[in-house]
Backbone as ProteinMPNN parsed JSONL, in Angstrom:
{"seq_chain_A": "XXXXXXXXXXXXXXXXXXXXXXXXXXXXXXXXXXXXXXXXXXXXXXXXXXXXXXXXXXXXXXXXXXXXXXXXXXXXXXXXXXXXXXXXXXXXXXXXXXXXXXXXXXXXXXXXXXXXXXXXXXXXXXXXXXXXXXXXXXXXXXXXXXXXXXXXXXXXXXXXXXXXXXXXXXXXXXXXXXXXXXXXXX", "coords_chain_A": {"N_chain_A": [[0.779, -1.257, -0.146], [1.878, 0.775, 0.663], [3.735, 1.606, -1.17], [2.152, 1.933, -3.465], [1.026, 3.935, -3.077], [3.52, 6.129, -2.686], [4.152, 6.23, -5.271], [2.436, 7.129, -6.344], [2.221, 9.289, -5.599], [4.394, 10.73, -6.394], [4.364, 10.317, -9.452], [1.879, 11.965, -9.361], [3.269, 14.515, -8.477], [4.908, 15.06, -10.677], [3.725, 15.25, -13.178], [2.8, 17.511, -12.321], [4.46, 19.109, -12.091], [6.024, 19.165, -14.575], [3.738, 20.199, -15.835], [3.419, 22.842, -14.622], [6.022, 24.069, -15.518], [5.859, 24.051, -18.518], [3.759, 25.674, -18.839], [4.953, 27.721, -17.917], [7.05, 28.448, -19.468], [6.315, 29.11, -21.283], [5.9, 31.537, -21.506], [7.841, 32.638, -21.878], [11.1, 34.526, -22.503], [13.779, 34.816, -22.688], [16.161, 32.904, -23.127], [18.057, 31.631, -20.622], [17.208, 30.546, -18.301], [15.386, 32.189, -17.156], [12.095, 33.05, -16.556], [9.259, 34.95, -17.838], [7.023, 36.795, -16.476], [3.324, 37.321, -17.474], [1.716, 38.589, -16.298], [2.865, 40.649, -14.431], [5.184, 41.443, -15.235], [7.535, 40.326, -14.767], [10.655, 38.582, -13.994], [11.104, 35.5, -12.995], [12.647, 32.794, -11.282], [12.983, 29.073, -12.952], [13.228, 27.199, -11.286], [12.254, 27.783, -8.721], [9.586, 27.398, -8.794], [8.642, 25.094, -8.149], [9.803, 24.672, -5.626], [7.633, 26.694, -4.659], [4.588, 25.801, -5.531], [4.776, 23.146, -5.786], [6.312, 21.825, -3.61], [4.708, 22.578, -1.237], [2.503, 21.601, -1.607], [3.12, 18.543, -1.421], [4.205, 19.075, 1.293], [1.352, 18.92, 2.161], [0.107, 16.696, 1.438], [1.806, 15.297, 3.082], [1.372, 15.689, 5.667], [-1.221, 15.408, 6.099], [-2.044, 12.717, 5.478], [-0.275, 12.066, 8.255], [-1.501, 12.865, 10.17], [-4.618, 12.297, 9.685], [-4.716, 9.532, 8.179], [-2.845, 7.572, 9.053], [-3.471, 7.082, 12.052], [-6.339, 6.204, 12.024], [-6.248, 3.899, 10.649], [-4.569, 2.853, 12.367], [-6.543, 2.861, 14.255], [-8.549, 0.885, 13.185], [-6.836, -1.465, 13.118], [-6.568, -1.987, 15.331], [-9.454, -2.206, 16.416], [-10.017, -4.7, 14.667], [-8.724, -6.527, 15.44], [-9.665, -6.768, 18.354], [-12.119, -7.709, 17.853], [-11.236, -10.165, 16.481], [-10.363, -11.479, 18.965], [-12.639, -12.473, 20.521], [-13.722, -13.609, 23.385], [-15.653, -16.436, 25.3], [-18.155, -15.424, 27.772], [-17.201, -12.591, 27.657], [-17.81, -9.333, 27.957], [-19.558, -7.551, 25.854], [-20.15, -4.765, 23.838], [-21.995, -3.661, 21.545], [-22.031, -1.513, 18.144], [-24.836, -0.579, 17.787], [-25.496, -0.349, 20.116], [-25.954, -2.254, 21.962], [-25.852, -4.302, 24.998], [-24.125, -7.351, 25.802], [-23.303, -10.557, 26.661], [-20.908, -12.977, 25.51], [-21.821, -15.698, 24.7], [-21.253, -17.959, 22.846], [-18.784, -18.514, 19.769], [-18.468, -17.654, 16.461], [-17.428, -18.232, 12.9], [-17.997, -15.876, 11.47], [-20.08, -14.537, 12.968], [-21.126, -13.648, 16.403], [-22.605, -15.133, 19.202], [-24.586, -13.904, 21.566], [-25.659, -13.261, 25.325], [-28.446, -11.181, 26.539], [-30.282, -8.675, 28.387], [-31.949, -9.26, 31.443], [-33.841, -11.66, 31.058], [-32.476, -13.094, 30.323], [-32.346, -13.388, 27.135], [-30.845, -14.206, 23.98], [-29.246, -12.957, 21.068], [-27.847, -13.282, 18.047], [-25.353, -12.364, 16.269], [-23.235, -10.155, 13.66], [-19.771, -10.385, 13.725], [-18.496, -7.61, 12.64], [-20.369, -6.127, 13.841], [-19.41, -5.447, 16.314], [-18.498, -2.886, 18.826], [-16.984, -2.556, 20.57], [-15.239, -4.241, 23.543], [-15.913, -4.848, 26.783], [-14.475, -6.191, 29.003], [-12.101, -6.612, 28.051], [-11.049, -4.354, 27.891], [-11.134, -3.806, 31.003], [-9.396, -5.974, 31.942], [-6.707, -4.919, 30.882], [-6.741, -2.967, 32.282], [-6.564, -3.329, 35.087], [-4.055, -4.93, 34.673], [-2.72, -2.913, 34.018], [-3.166, -1.455, 37.05], [-1.876, -3.342, 38.242], [0.904, -3.186, 37.591], [1.553, -0.645, 38.313], [1.168, -0.885, 41.457], [3.265, -1.063, 42.511], [4.923, 1.19, 42.56], [3.375, 3.31, 43.392], [3.833, 2.675, 46.26], [5.83, 2.89, 46.574], [6.296, 6.013, 46.274], [4.693, 6.715, 48.37], [5.709, 8.242, 51.222], [5.649, 7.371, 54.159], [5.438, 4.518, 53.88], [7.574, 3.295, 52.802], [9.075, 4.703, 54.733], [8.916, 2.654, 56.53], [6.609, 2.746, 58.119], [3.517, 2.133, 59.819], [0.061, 2.406, 59.408], [-2.442, 2.247, 62.418], [-4.506, -0.104, 61.842], [-7.517, -1.789, 62.529], [-8.159, -5.34, 61.855], [-10.587, -6.278, 60.977], [-13.453, -4.642, 59.816], [-15.247, -1.746, 61.663], [-18.786, -2.327, 63.262], [-21.417, -0.618, 63.367], [-22.671, -0.467, 65.966], [-19.895, -0.481, 67.805], [-18.475, 1.427, 66.509], [-20.107, 3.655, 67.702], [-19.476, 3.306, 70.386], [-17.114, 3.751, 70.484], [-16.76, 6.496, 69.884], [-17.757, 7.57, 72.045], [-16.97, 7.009, 74.146], [-14.412, 8.093, 73.615], [-15.525, 10.969, 73.321], [-15.83, 10.999, 76.64], [-13.321, 10.734, 78.078], [-12.172, 13.459, 76.78]], "CA_chain_A": [[-0.356, -0.127, -0.275], [2.458, 2.111, 0.577], [4.745, 1.732, -2.332], [1.911, 2.641, -4.123], [0.528, 5.544, -2.418], [4.282, 6.826, -3.07], [4.136, 5.892, -6.621], [0.829, 7.841, -7.155], [2.33, 10.908, -5.346], [5.588, 10.919, -7.428], [3.48, 10.494, -10.135], [1.396, 13.539, -9.707], [4.413, 15.653, -8.746], [6.005, 14.917, -11.877], [2.834, 15.919, -13.518], [2.207, 19.117, -11.838], [5.688, 19.908, -12.319], [6.028, 19.749, -15.916], [3.046, 21.337, -16.673], [3.678, 24.239, -14.432], [6.91, 24.134, -16.18], [5.448, 24.52, -19.866], [2.726, 26.913, -18.791], [5.787, 29.301, -17.726], [7.8, 28.003, -20.343], [5.19, 29.693, -22.628], [5.552, 33.156, -21.298], [9.696, 32.756, -21.235], [11.5, 35.298, -23.484], [15.126, 34.31, -22.741], [16.489, 31.367, -23.07], [18.759, 31.774, -19.631], [16.545, 29.762, -17.14], [14.502, 33.151, -16.227], [10.876, 33.349, -17.05], [8.737, 36.218, -17.167], [5.368, 36.764, -15.889], [2.372, 37.863, -18.289], [0.628, 39.662, -15.53], [3.928, 41.547, -14.161], [6.51, 41.183, -16.617], [9.078, 40.305, -13.532], [11.482, 37.396, -14.764], [11.169, 34.276, -12.002], [13.612, 31.362, -12.162], [12.264, 28.205, -12.805], [13.439, 26.378, -9.885], [11.163, 28.431, -7.687], [8.265, 27.261, -9.237], [9.165, 23.673, -7.297], [9.358, 25.542, -4.205], [6.481, 27.679, -4.458], [3.614, 25.312, -5.878], [4.883, 21.351, -5.63], [6.515, 21.173, -2.243], [3.872, 22.846, 0.149], [1.535, 20.304, -1.756], [3.653, 17.507, -0.769], [3.614, 18.61, 2.409], [0.037, 19.151, 2.609], [-0.432, 15.624, 1.445], [2.093, 13.959, 4.218], [0.747, 16.145, 6.884], [-2.923, 14.546, 5.682], [-1.407, 11.33, 5.793], [0.087, 11.373, 9.972], [-2.865, 13.314, 11.066], [-5.687, 11.209, 9.213], [-4.813, 8.222, 7.64], [-2.48, 6.532, 9.907], [-4.525, 6.487, 12.973], [-7.175, 5.515, 11.508], [-5.543, 2.802, 10.182], [-4.129, 2.243, 13.637], [-7.601, 2.096, 15.394], [-8.885, -0.208, 12.266], [-6.55, -2.773, 13.263], [-7.25, -2.455, 16.732], [-10.803, -2.989, 16.162], [-10.401, -5.928, 14.265], [-7.924, -7.728, 16.686], [-10.432, -7.207, 19.225], [-13.162, -8.168, 17.166], [-11.089, -11.858, 16.254], [-9.907, -12.143, 19.832], [-13.162, -12.519, 21.401], [-13.927, -14.89, 24.139], [-16.954, -16.788, 25.61], [-17.68, -14.681, 29.089], [-16.39, -11.478, 27.63], [-18.85, -8.679, 27.933], [-19.566, -6.915, 24.66], [-21.103, -3.598, 23.258], [-22.411, -3.075, 19.702], [-22.772, -0.608, 17.155], [-26.447, -0.094, 17.758], [-25.589, 0.161, 22.155], [-27.057, -3.472, 23.186], [-24.619, -4.803, 25.386], [-24.391, -8.593, 26.068], [-22.285, -11.348, 27.007], [-20.512, -13.685, 24.554], [-22.315, -17.445, 24.599], [-20.477, -18.398, 21.473], [-18.444, -17.616, 18.825], [-18.079, -18.542, 15.189], [-16.857, -17.953, 12.117], [-17.816, -14.596, 11.878], [-21.181, -14.255, 14.112], [-21.081, -13.868, 17.866], [-24.133, -15.372, 20.273], [-24.141, -13.49, 22.941], [-26.971, -12.969, 25.984], [-28.718, -10.025, 27.056], [-31.43, -8.79, 29.658], [-32.529, -10.339, 32.639], [-34.179, -12.885, 30.916], [-31.299, -14.137, 28.887], [-32.495, -13.186, 25.245], [-29.649, -14.736, 22.956], [-28.761, -12.639, 20.178], [-26.657, -14.115, 16.616], [-24.725, -10.677, 15.662], [-21.811, -10.332, 12.821], [-18.578, -9.682, 14.106], [-17.995, -6.605, 12.13], [-20.777, -4.903, 14.813], [-19.172, -4.898, 17.716], [-17.65, -2.102, 19.017], [-16.127, -2.403, 22.101], [-15.029, -5.045, 24.443], [-15.932, -4.382, 28.252], [-13.986, -7.196, 29.785], [-10.665, -7.096, 27.752], [-10.785, -3.246, 28.797], [-11.206, -4.066, 32.474], [-8.102, -6.697, 32.007], [-6.023, -4.132, 30.77], [-6.537, -1.6, 33.129], [-6.192, -4.264, 36.338], [-2.769, -5.226, 34.568], [-1.714, -1.356, 34.54], [-2.97, -0.905, 38.351], [-0.935, -4.079, 38.88], [2.082, -3.398, 37.572], [1.86, 0.174, 38.975], [1.109, -0.84, 42.738], [4.867, -1.021, 43.836], [5.514, 2.391, 42.005], [2.72, 3.955, 44.244], [3.943, 1.963, 47.268], [7.834, 3.743, 46.512], [6.524, 7.102, 46.529], [4.273, 6.934, 49.967], [6.92, 8.229, 52.369], [5.646, 6.549, 55.154], [5.703, 2.934, 53.003], [9.177, 3.468, 52.425], [9.894, 4.404, 56.022], [8.231, 1.303, 56.788], [5.716, 3.388, 59.309], [2.303, 1.434, 58.885], [-1.286, 3.163, 60.926], [-2.555, 1.081, 63.253], [-6.091, -0.085, 61.656], [-8.06, -3.11, 62.773], [-8.42, -6.551, 60.228], [-12.068, -6.297, 60.568], [-14.37, -3.399, 59.825], [-15.991, -1.95, 63.008], [-19.972, -2.289, 63.003], [-21.804, 0.367, 64.132], [-22.43, -0.115, 67.349], [-18.643, -0.523, 67.844], [-18.321, 2.949, 66.185], [-20.676, 4.531, 68.581], [-18.888, 3.262, 71.252], [-15.856, 4.277, 70.684], [-16.695, 7.58, 70.148], [-18.563, 7.625, 73.113], [-15.578, 6.756, 75.245], [-13.78, 9.466, 73.354], [-15.798, 11.704, 73.954], [-15.729, 10.659, 77.892], [-11.946, 10.849, 78.126], [-12.408, 14.871, 76.632]], "C_chain_A": [[1.193, 1.118, 0.265], [3.653, 2.78, -0.312], [3.782, 2.149, -3.445], [1.167, 3.969, -4.141], [2.161, 6.575, -2.608], [4.485, 6.816, -4.538], [3.354, 6.759, -7.035], [1.538, 9.146, -6.833], [3.253, 11.242, -6.054], [5.238, 11.261, -8.758], [2.489, 11.709, -10.944], [2.21, 14.825, -9.54], [4.883, 15.738, -9.878], [4.477, 15.711, -12.818], [2.676, 17.046, -13.205], [3.374, 19.643, -11.713], [5.719, 20.258, -13.554], [5.001, 20.444, -16.73], [3.004, 22.803, -16.19], [4.671, 24.546, -15.24], [6.695, 24.657, -17.572], [4.85, 25.65, -19.909], [3.824, 27.871, -18.741], [6.689, 29.281, -18.81], [7.182, 28.792, -21.331], [5.401, 30.847, -22.934], [7.295, 33.166, -21.351], [10.303, 33.882, -22.763], [13.155, 35.379, -23.443], [15.328, 32.949, -22.476], [17.416, 30.65, -21.486], [18.723, 31.308, -18.307], [15.806, 30.917, -16.345], [13.088, 32.956, -17.271], [10.246, 34.53, -16.222], [7.584, 36.137, -17.441], [4.726, 37.202, -17.025], [1.909, 38.837, -17.678], [1.631, 41.158, -15.029], [4.835, 42.095, -14.911], [7.579, 41.337, -15.555], [9.781, 39.267, -14.34], [11.39, 37.05, -13.116], [11.919, 33.124, -12.414], [12.723, 30.493, -11.893], [12.442, 26.976, -11.668], [12.438, 26.807, -8.988], [9.989, 28.144, -7.881], [8.154, 25.694, -8.273], [8.775, 24.139, -6.259], [7.94, 26.325, -3.928], [5.069, 26.82, -4.381], [3.982, 23.912, -5.108], [4.995, 21.537, -4.14], [5.444, 21.681, -0.886], [2.656, 21.84, -0.574], [1.764, 18.99, -1.346], [3.751, 17.236, 0.336], [2.888, 18.334, 2.83], [-0.497, 17.318, 2.516], [0.569, 14.67, 2.665], [1.557, 14.487, 5.934], [-0.932, 15.709, 7.052], [-2.84, 13.216, 6.38], [-0.557, 10.746, 7.288], [-0.985, 11.962, 10.537], [-4.04, 12.237, 10.758], [-6.063, 9.968, 9.134], [-4.207, 7.637, 8.324], [-3.493, 6.34, 11.395], [-5.85, 6.591, 12.593], [-7.544, 4.275, 11.272], [-5.616, 2.061, 11.503], [-5.31, 1.519, 14.584], [-8.522, 0.951, 14.479], [-8.398, -1.678, 12.662], [-6.68, -3.398, 14.415], [-8.699, -3.379, 17.011], [-10.844, -4.148, 16.02], [-9.812, -6.805, 14.746], [-9.034, -7.908, 17.614], [-11.402, -7.536, 18.856], [-12.887, -10.14, 16.924], [-10.967, -12.433, 17.849], [-11.029, -12.038, 21.078], [-13.599, -14.011, 22.166], [-15.383, -15.074, 24.709], [-16.622, -16.106, 26.981], [-17.383, -13.367, 28.87], [-17.725, -10.211, 27.425], [-18.379, -7.349, 26.702], [-20.704, -5.621, 24.314], [-21.116, -3.47, 21.441], [-22.391, -1.933, 19.48], [-23.867, 0.327, 17.845], [-26.611, -0.191, 19.63], [-26.131, -1.008, 22.811], [-25.61, -3.804, 23.256], [-25.289, -6.174, 25.815], [-23.344, -9.117, 26.515], [-22.143, -12.283, 25.894], [-20.751, -14.931, 24.278], [-21.488, -18.373, 23.724], [-20.067, -17.648, 20.418], [-18.375, -18.216, 17.633], [-17.407, -18.336, 13.931], [-16.877, -16.308, 11.754], [-19.514, -14.072, 12.327], [-20.365, -14.728, 15.279], [-22.737, -13.983, 18.264], [-23.971, -14.946, 21.214], [-26.253, -13.03, 23.81], [-27.136, -11.773, 26.558], [-29.958, -10.059, 27.906], [-31.23, -9.903, 30.559], [-32.994, -11.941, 32.25], [-33.653, -13.467, 29.827], [-31.502, -14.127, 27.346], [-31.469, -13.147, 24.693], [-30.07, -14.148, 21.817], [-27.523, -13.017, 19.212], [-26.755, -12.493, 16.375], [-23.712, -10.983, 14.506], [-21.128, -9.609, 13.746], [-18.144, -8.373, 14.318], [-19.351, -5.562, 13.521], [-20.778, -4.814, 15.918], [-18.055, -3.925, 17.615], [-16.749, -1.716, 20.198], [-16.117, -3.812, 23.062], [-14.862, -4.521, 26.226], [-14.72, -4.935, 28.749], [-12.885, -7.11, 29.549], [-10.32, -5.447, 28.32], [-10.316, -3.071, 30.115], [-9.877, -4.866, 32.427], [-7.187, -5.824, 31.807], [-5.7, -3.036, 32.037], [-6.389, -2.494, 34.715], [-4.619, -4.676, 36.089], [-2.024, -3.827, 34.728], [-1.662, -0.944, 35.966], [-1.708, -2.28, 38.854], [0.33, -3.751, 39.017], [2.705, -1.899, 38.035], [1.743, 0.697, 40.55], [2.568, -0.688, 43.075], [5.331, 0.333, 43.134], [4.869, 3.732, 43.195], [3.157, 3.964, 45.709], [5.444, 2.839, 47.234], [7.729, 4.812, 47.022], [5.386, 7.563, 47.826], [5.509, 7.455, 50.472], [6.882, 7.521, 53.479], [5.679, 4.917, 54.845], [7.187, 3.182, 53.125], [9.785, 3.454, 53.649], [9.951, 3.217, 56.691], [7.037, 2.047, 58.346], [4.413, 2.875, 58.6], [1.183, 2.45, 60.342], [-1.546, 2.236, 61.571], [-3.981, 0.754, 62.2], [-6.517, -1.483, 61.917], [-8.429, -3.818, 61.642], [-9.614, -6.368, 60.168], [-12.512, -5.249, 60.803], [-15.142, -3.747, 61.227], [-17.607, -1.727, 62.247], [-20.381, -0.969, 63.803], [-21.885, 0.747, 65.27], [-20.984, 0.06, 68.0], [-18.143, 1.014, 67.99], [-18.878, 4.325, 66.924], [-19.865, 4.182, 69.934], [-17.946, 3.968, 71.603], [-15.767, 5.641, 70.839], [-17.96, 8.186, 71.022], [-17.475, 7.656, 73.909], [-14.994, 8.136, 75.002], [-14.097, 10.738, 73.887], [-16.213, 12.17, 75.957], [-14.117, 10.944, 78.381], [-11.592, 13.001, 77.788], [-12.642, 15.545, 77.851]], "O_chain_A": [[1.12, 2.321, 0.015], [4.242, 3.86, -0.26], [4.306, 2.701, -4.413], [0.86, 4.756, -5.037], [1.973, 7.79, -2.669], [5.221, 7.733, -4.9], [3.535, 7.229, -8.159], [1.505, 10.06, -7.656], [3.027, 12.34, -6.563], [5.657, 12.296, -9.275], [2.33, 12.143, -12.085], [2.031, 15.881, -10.148], [5.418, 16.827, -10.085], [4.518, 16.935, -12.943], [2.293, 17.752, -14.138], [3.412, 20.753, -11.182], [5.51, 21.428, -13.874], [5.127, 21.038, -17.801], [2.702, 23.765, -16.896], [4.342, 25.502, -15.943], [7.304, 25.683, -17.874], [5.127, 26.556, -20.694], [3.733, 28.858, -19.471], [7.149, 30.395, -19.06], [7.865, 29.064, -22.318], [5.269, 31.363, -24.044], [7.833, 33.973, -20.594], [9.789, 33.817, -23.88], [13.705, 36.091, -24.283], [14.746, 32.136, -21.758], [17.437, 29.44, -21.262], [19.565, 31.43, -17.418], [15.583, 30.795, -15.14], [13.119, 32.762, -18.487], [10.347, 34.968, -15.076], [7.072, 35.565, -18.404], [5.548, 37.582, -17.859], [1.652, 39.903, -18.237], [1.297, 42.333, -15.182], [5.079, 43.291, -15.071], [8.354, 42.29, -15.481], [9.373, 39.142, -15.495], [11.524, 37.864, -12.203], [11.904, 32.576, -13.516], [11.843, 30.628, -11.043], [11.685, 26.033, -11.437], [11.74, 25.919, -8.498], [9.17, 28.64, -7.107], [7.064, 25.594, -7.709], [7.606, 24.11, -5.873], [7.398, 26.371, -2.824], [4.369, 26.986, -3.383], [3.535, 23.639, -3.994], [3.997, 21.443, -3.425], [5.474, 21.172, 0.234], [1.873, 21.343, 0.236], [0.841, 18.281, -0.948], [3.62, 16.119, 0.837], [2.964, 17.595, 3.811], [-1.27, 16.789, 3.314], [0.19, 13.576, 3.083], [1.436, 13.84, 6.974], [-1.606, 15.754, 8.081], [-3.345, 12.783, 7.416], [-0.255, 9.576, 7.521], [-1.409, 11.421, 11.558], [-4.322, 11.389, 11.604], [-7.031, 9.356, 9.586], [-4.889, 6.653, 8.613], [-4.17, 5.325, 11.56], [-6.428, 7.455, 13.253], [-8.59, 3.666, 11.496], [-6.318, 1.094, 11.798], [-5.329, 0.48, 15.245], [-9.193, 0.151, 15.13], [-9.06, -2.715, 12.627], [-6.828, -4.587, 14.699], [-8.968, -4.485, 17.48], [-11.447, -4.879, 16.806], [-10.214, -7.959, 14.596], [-9.452, -9.055, 17.78], [-12.025, -7.865, 19.866], [-13.696, -11.057, 17.061], [-11.348, -13.575, 18.109], [-10.738, -11.698, 22.225], [-13.745, -15.126, 21.667], [-16.214, -14.167, 24.664], [-15.486, -16.044, 27.451], [-17.248, -12.741, 29.922], [-18.574, -10.464, 26.571], [-17.414, -6.586, 26.644], [-21.909, -5.668, 24.562], [-20.315, -3.237, 20.536], [-22.671, -1.13, 20.37], [-23.811, 1.48, 18.273], [-27.674, -0.106, 20.245], [-26.665, -0.972, 23.919], [-24.667, -3.756, 22.466], [-26.477, -6.316, 26.104], [-22.387, -8.403, 26.814], [-23.163, -12.489, 25.236], [-19.913, -15.469, 23.555], [-21.157, -19.504, 24.08], [-20.544, -16.578, 20.042], [-18.203, -19.434, 17.674], [-16.232, -18.242, 14.285], [-15.855, -15.622, 11.777], [-19.943, -13.062, 11.768], [-19.48, -15.578, 15.38], [-23.705, -13.322, 17.887], [-23.163, -15.488, 21.969], [-27.344, -12.738, 23.321], [-26.174, -11.213, 27.083], [-30.596, -11.082, 28.155], [-30.637, -10.98, 30.5], [-32.702, -12.999, 32.807], [-34.08, -14.065, 28.839], [-30.864, -14.794, 26.532], [-30.886, -12.064, 24.748], [-31.131, -14.549, 21.34], [-26.363, -13.034, 19.624], [-27.702, -11.708, 16.313], [-23.354, -12.158, 14.426], [-21.492, -8.631, 14.398], [-17.663, -7.877, 15.336], [-19.058, -4.443, 13.942], [-21.655, -4.331, 16.634], [-17.092, -3.914, 16.848], [-16.05, -0.75, 20.504], [-17.204, -4.37, 23.208], [-13.886, -3.96, 26.725], [-13.82, -4.12, 28.953], [-12.15, -7.414, 30.488], [-9.397, -5.302, 29.121], [-9.343, -2.382, 30.42], [-9.028, -4.231, 33.053], [-6.498, -5.807, 32.827], [-4.667, -2.533, 32.479], [-5.896, -1.722, 35.536], [-3.891, -4.779, 37.076], [-1.001, -3.638, 35.385], [-0.7, -0.313, 36.405], [-0.834, -2.093, 39.7], [0.964, -3.861, 40.066], [3.919, -1.734, 38.16], [1.974, 1.821, 40.995], [2.86, -0.07, 44.099], [6.546, 0.438, 43.3], [5.49, 4.68, 43.675], [2.97, 4.963, 46.404], [5.859, 3.361, 48.269], [8.466, 5.141, 47.951], [5.318, 8.747, 48.156], [6.497, 6.92, 49.97], [7.919, 7.007, 53.899], [5.992, 4.165, 55.768], [7.536, 3.083, 54.302], [10.694, 2.68, 53.947], [10.917, 2.818, 57.341], [6.979, 1.514, 59.454], [4.129, 3.0, 57.409], [1.396, 2.883, 61.474], [-0.888, 1.213, 61.384], [-4.455, 1.818, 61.803], [-5.79, -2.371, 61.473], [-8.9, -3.3, 60.629], [-9.949, -6.236, 58.991], [-12.199, -4.675, 61.847], [-15.501, -4.789, 61.776], [-17.788, -1.209, 61.145], [-19.725, -0.44, 64.699], [-21.466, 1.799, 65.754], [-20.985, 0.922, 68.878], [-17.668, 1.627, 68.946], [-18.464, 5.483, 66.875], [-19.663, 5.207, 70.583], [-17.796, 4.647, 72.619], [-14.988, 6.148, 71.647], [-18.825, 9.005, 70.711], [-17.195, 8.776, 74.338], [-15.006, 9.08, 75.792], [-13.406, 11.455, 74.61], [-16.678, 13.219, 76.403], [-14.096, 11.612, 79.415], [-10.882, 13.67, 78.539], [-12.857, 16.757, 77.855]]}, "name": "protein", "num_of_chains": 1, "seq": "XXXXXXXXXXXXXXXXXXXXXXXXXXXXXXXXXXXXXXXXXXXXXXXXXXXXXXXXXXXXXXXXXXXXXXXXXXXXXXXXXXXXXXXXXXXXXXXXXXXXXXXXXXXXXXXXXXXXXXXXXXXXXXXXXXXXXXXXXXXXXXXXXXXXXXXXXXXXXXXXXXXXXXXXXXXXXXXXXXXXXXXXXX"}
């Protein structure tokens, strides 16, 4: 694809460049490489035509590729790999907004379960736009790798000082008793 695109841009720039030179040379008075423009009567170098007409056009196409075409292809490839790697039990969202859990996968279709009544729908894989379960897995993986870094950032944890907390959560009655005892002490 890149070779075709490069060949296309090369051909277009060659045609534009040769057409521009032909048009400008029609107004030429001298044979020394200078061209006189018809409107102003000023002489212009033919090499400057490339820099004023073709070069900005080439830069515009390069910017268009990096800003619009390349990110779109990247998103399409990610979506395609997500659709190909669906597993039974994944929670997915379709393009129409239907949320369901994958029950079985086929060649180009997926059976999902939706709603409390466990209705089953058979949909095409291209209709799936989001895999919620895979996103949660990725978040968990990121959190596991960043947890040691967070502990190291905490000054108390790095010094070995830990706050005394009870292992079991306190019930409402115990909390009231501790508040009363604290009030009495004051």
